[in-house]
N, CA and C of each residue as an Amber inpcrd file, in Angstrom:
protein
   267
  29.4430000  50.7600000  67.9570000  29.1050000  51.2190000  69.2220000
  27.3960000  51.0100000  69.0990000  26.9970000  50.3230000  70.3380000
  25.5540000  50.1060000  70.4750000  24.7450000  51.3620000  71.1070000
  23.8190000  51.7060000  70.3620000  22.9980000  53.0180000  70.7180000
  21.8060000  52.4820000  71.2820000  21.5300000  52.5210000  72.6130000
  20.3340000  52.0540000  73.1230000  19.2730000  52.9640000  73.0380000
  19.3910000  54.4200000  72.8970000  18.4450000  55.1320000  72.6360000
  17.7290000  55.0040000  71.3670000  18.6000000  54.6890000  70.3590000
  17.9440000  54.4850000  68.9290000  17.0550000  53.1530000  68.9400000
  17.7220000  52.2530000  69.4080000  16.8340000  50.9490000  69.5290000
  15.6740000  51.0280000  70.2770000  15.6440000  51.7180000  71.5370000
  14.5430000  51.9660000  72.2590000  13.3460000  52.6170000  71.5800000
  13.8190000  53.6010000  70.6550000  12.8550000  54.4750000  70.1230000
  12.2060000  53.5940000  69.0090000  12.9760000  52.9110000  68.1870000
  12.5670000  51.9830000  67.2420000  11.6530000  50.9690000  67.6780000
  11.9600000  50.4130000  68.7400000  11.1970000  49.3890000  69.5250000
   9.7350000  49.9040000  69.8020000   9.6930000  51.1240000  70.4600000
   8.4870000  51.8260000  70.9290000   7.7320000  52.0920000  69.6760000
   8.3110000  52.5440000  68.6950000   7.5270000  52.9500000  67.3160000
   7.0760000  51.7030000  66.8110000   7.7020000  50.6220000  66.7150000
   7.1370000  49.2820000  66.0910000   5.9750000  48.9290000  67.1890000
   6.1710000  48.8840000  68.3730000   5.1460000  48.6140000  69.2320000
   3.7690000  49.2020000  69.1760000   3.9240000  50.7170000  68.7980000
   2.8690000  51.3830000  68.6590000   2.0870000  51.2200000  67.3600000
   2.8610000  50.8530000  66.2410000   2.2890000  50.5730000  65.0590000
   1.4000000  49.2400000  65.1430000   2.0860000  48.1790000  65.8800000
   1.3460000  47.0280000  65.9590000   0.2270000  46.9710000  67.0380000
   0.1740000  48.0740000  67.8140000  -0.8570000  47.8820000  68.8670000
  -2.3030000  47.8950000  68.3000000  -2.6030000  48.7320000  67.4350000
  -4.0770000  48.7090000  66.9760000  -4.6620000  47.5010000  66.3110000
  -3.6290000  46.8490000  65.3920000  -4.1170000  45.6770000  64.6050000
  -4.2300000  44.3940000  65.7990000  -3.1090000  44.4830000  66.6940000
  -3.3530000  43.3680000  67.6940000  -4.5800000  43.4500000  68.6280000
  -4.8290000  44.7690000  68.9030000  -6.1000000  44.9350000  69.8070000
  -7.4420000  44.6280000  68.9810000  -7.2480000  44.8140000  67.7390000
  -8.5030000  44.5870000  66.8220000  -8.7160000  43.0610000  66.8460000
  -7.5290000  42.2980000  66.6270000  -7.6570000  40.9320000  66.6910000
  -8.2540000  40.3950000  67.9020000  -7.7080000  40.8510000  69.1020000
  -7.9450000  40.3360000  70.2970000  -9.4150000  40.5600000  70.5540000
  -9.9030000  41.7810000  70.3020000 -11.3350000  42.2110000  70.5400000
 -12.2660000  41.3570000  69.7010000 -11.9460000  41.1710000  68.5320000
 -12.8880000  40.4390000  67.4920000 -12.9580000  39.1930000  68.0510000
 -11.8510000  38.4510000  68.4280000 -11.8690000  37.1390000  68.9740000
 -12.8360000  37.0230000  70.0920000 -12.6870000  38.1450000  71.0210000
 -13.5110000  37.9550000  72.2830000 -14.9110000  38.3390000  72.1120000
 -15.2560000  39.2850000  71.0010000 -16.7650000  39.6070000  70.8160000
 -17.2830000  38.3770000  69.9340000 -16.5870000  37.7710000  69.2800000
 -17.1870000  36.6990000  68.3360000 -17.0760000  35.4620000  69.3190000
 -16.4370000  35.2120000  70.1790000 -16.2040000  33.8790000  70.9490000
 -15.6090000  32.9680000  69.9840000 -14.6750000  33.2630000  69.4480000
 -14.0880000  32.4210000  68.3500000 -12.5350000  32.5450000  68.3900000
 -11.6150000  31.5390000  68.5920000 -10.3250000  31.6130000  68.5810000
  -9.8370000  31.3270000  67.0190000  -9.1450000  32.1540000  66.3560000
  -8.5830000  31.8890000  64.9220000  -7.8400000  30.5150000  65.0380000
  -7.9150000  29.8260000  63.9630000  -7.3220000  28.5070000  63.7450000
  -5.6790000  28.7060000  63.9190000  -5.0970000  29.7480000  63.2080000
  -3.6190000  30.0080000  63.4890000  -3.1550000  29.9690000  64.8230000
  -4.0700000  30.4690000  65.7080000  -3.7920000  30.5700000  67.1330000
  -3.6000000  29.3110000  67.7310000  -4.2570000  28.2040000  67.2060000
  -4.4180000  26.9230000  67.6810000  -3.3370000  26.0630000  67.2310000
  -2.4730000  26.3820000  66.1990000  -1.3500000  25.6090000  65.7100000
  -0.0970000  25.6750000  66.5710000   0.1260000  24.6150000  66.9660000
   1.5620000  24.5040000  67.8060000   2.4930000  23.6590000  67.1330000
   3.6610000  24.2460000  67.4620000   5.0390000  23.4820000  66.9440000
   5.3330000  22.5440000  68.0460000   5.2940000  21.4070000  67.8700000
   5.7310000  20.3680000  68.7980000   7.0600000  19.6960000  68.6720000
   7.9650000  19.9410000  69.7060000   9.3230000  19.6590000  69.5200000
   9.6370000  18.4150000  70.6790000  10.3160000  17.4300000  70.3800000
  10.7600000  16.3980000  71.4770000  11.9200000  16.9700000  72.2040000
  11.8150000  16.7380000  73.4080000  12.7490000  17.3390000  74.3670000
  13.1860000  15.9250000  75.3040000  14.4030000  15.7340000  75.3040000
  14.8860000  14.6760000  76.0550000  14.5600000  14.9890000  77.5310000
  14.1590000  13.9500000  78.2490000  13.8910000  14.1110000  79.6940000
  14.9140000  14.5100000  80.5890000  16.0450000  13.6860000  80.3730000
  17.2040000  14.0810000  81.1120000  18.3990000  13.6800000  80.2720000
  19.4800000  14.5320000  80.4990000  20.7030000  14.5530000  79.5850000
  21.2910000  13.1870000  79.6880000  21.2720000  12.5050000  80.7600000
  21.9760000  11.1330000  80.9040000  21.2540000   9.9310000  80.1530000
  19.9740000  10.1380000  79.7830000  19.1090000   9.0530000  79.1100000
  19.6540000   9.0520000  77.6310000  19.5270000   7.7680000  77.1530000
  19.6970000   7.3370000  75.7730000  18.8610000   8.0370000  74.7900000
  19.3870000   8.9490000  73.8590000  18.7030000   9.7620000  72.9450000
  18.0790000   8.9090000  71.8220000  18.6390000   7.5000000  71.6790000
  17.9160000   6.8080000  70.6590000  16.8570000   6.0480000  71.0450000
  16.3810000   6.2680000  72.3240000  15.1070000   5.6460000  72.8880000
  13.9930000   6.8550000  72.9720000  12.8700000   6.4050000  72.1900000
  11.8740000   7.4480000  72.0210000  11.1100000   7.7370000  73.3730000
  11.2510000   6.7340000  74.1770000  10.5650000   6.7180000  75.4430000
  11.1920000   7.8900000  76.5370000  12.4460000   8.1090000  76.1280000
  13.1130000   9.1530000  76.8900000  12.8920000  10.5740000  76.4700000
  11.9840000  10.7670000  75.5230000  11.5780000  12.0740000  75.2270000
  10.1930000  12.4330000  75.5220000   9.9190000  13.8070000  75.9060000
   8.6750000  14.2900000  76.1580000   8.3590000  15.4270000  75.0540000
   7.1540000  15.5530000  74.6990000   6.6660000  16.6410000  73.8310000
   6.5380000  18.0320000  74.4600000   7.0620000  18.9420000  73.6290000
   6.9990000  20.3960000  74.2250000   6.2990000  21.1180000  73.0430000
   5.0950000  21.8200000  73.2850000   4.4160000  22.5070000  72.3930000
   4.6580000  23.9600000  72.4710000   5.0730000  24.6420000  71.4140000
   5.1000000  26.1250000  71.3080000   3.9790000  26.6260000  70.5110000
   3.1690000  27.4700000  71.2350000   2.1140000  28.0800000  70.5580000
   2.5220000  29.3850000  70.0280000   1.9340000  30.0300000  69.2160000
   2.2160000  31.4380000  68.6620000   1.9560000  32.4820000  69.7830000
   2.7210000  33.5340000  69.7670000   2.6410000  34.5190000  70.8560000
   1.2230000  35.0870000  70.9720000   0.6260000  35.3390000  69.7590000
  -0.8660000  35.7820000  69.9370000  -1.7820000  35.0000000  70.5070000
  -1.5930000  33.5990000  70.5680000  -2.4600000  32.9600000  71.3860000
  -2.3210000  33.0310000  72.8170000  -0.9620000  33.2180000  73.3280000
  -0.6130000  33.3770000  74.6330000  -1.2120000  34.7390000  75.1690000
  -1.1920000  35.7610000  74.3190000  -1.6850000  37.1770000  74.6370000
  -3.1220000  36.9890000  74.8350000  -3.8290000  36.3240000  73.9660000
  -5.0400000  36.0230000  73.9670000  -5.6280000  35.5430000  75.2390000
  -4.8710000  34.4350000  75.5570000  -5.1380000  33.5420000  76.7930000
  -4.9680000  34.5180000  78.1900000  -3.9980000  35.2610000  78.0790000
  -3.7780000  36.0380000  79.2670000  -4.9450000  37.2030000  79.2920000
  -5.4340000  37.6610000  78.3340000  -6.6520000  38.7030000  78.3610000
  -7.7480000  37.8010000  78.7700000  -8.1930000  36.6440000  78.3260000
  -9.1640000  36.0300000  78.7480000  -9.1800000  35.6620000  80.2810000
  -8.0210000  35.2700000  80.6090000  -7.6490000  34.9910000  81.9630000
  -7.9570000  36.1800000  83.0610000  -7.4660000  37.2460000  82.6060000
  -7.6830000  38.5370000  83.3350000  -9.1590000  38.9230000  83.5250000
  -9.9090000  38.8610000  82.4460000 -11.4060000  39.0030000  82.4500000
 -11.9290000  38.1140000  83.2070000 -11.8290000  36.7430000  82.9720000
 -12.3740000  35.8170000  83.7260000 -12.0110000  36.0040000  85.2320000
 -10.8940000  36.3360000  85.8290000 -10.6250000  36.4610000  87.1970000
 -11.3880000  37.7430000  87.6000000 -11.3700000  38.8140000  86.9110000
 -12.1000000  39.9380000  87.2110000 -13.5080000  39.7250000  87.4110000
 -14.2580000  38.8820000  86.5340000 -15.5970000  38.5210000  86.6130000
 -15.7790000  37.7130000  87.9710000 -15.0950000  36.7870000  88.0510000
 -15.3000000  35.8740000  89.2580000 -15.1100000  36.4500000  90.5220000
 -14.1140000  37.5710000  90.6930000 -14.0000000  38.2000000  91.9130000
 -15.1810000  39.1400000  92.2940000 -15.7630000  39.6850000  91.1250000
 -17.0390000  40.4170000  91.4390000 -18.2780000  39.7170000  91.9390000
 -18.3200000  38.3830000  91.6130000 -19.5130000  37.5920000  91.8570000
 -19.2590000  36.9020000  93.5470000
C-alpha cells in the first residue's frame, strides 16, 4: 500500500536539507557574476521532427538540448531579478 504521508514528509526533509547548499551556489554565482561550467553543459539528443519522416535521414532530426536543473533554477532567479529591476526603472 502506498503511504502518501510518509513520502511527503521524506520529500520535504530532502528539500530542506538541499535548500541551503542550493541557495549558496545560486547566491555565489550571482555575487561573482560567474556561471559554473557544469551548469553550461547540455546533453543534446536528436529528435525526429515528425513521426512519418524517414528515421535514416539525418535532415529529419532536430537537436534537443537538456541543461542541468540547477542552470534552469539560476536562469529563473536571474530572470526574476532582472524583471524586478526593469519594472522599477
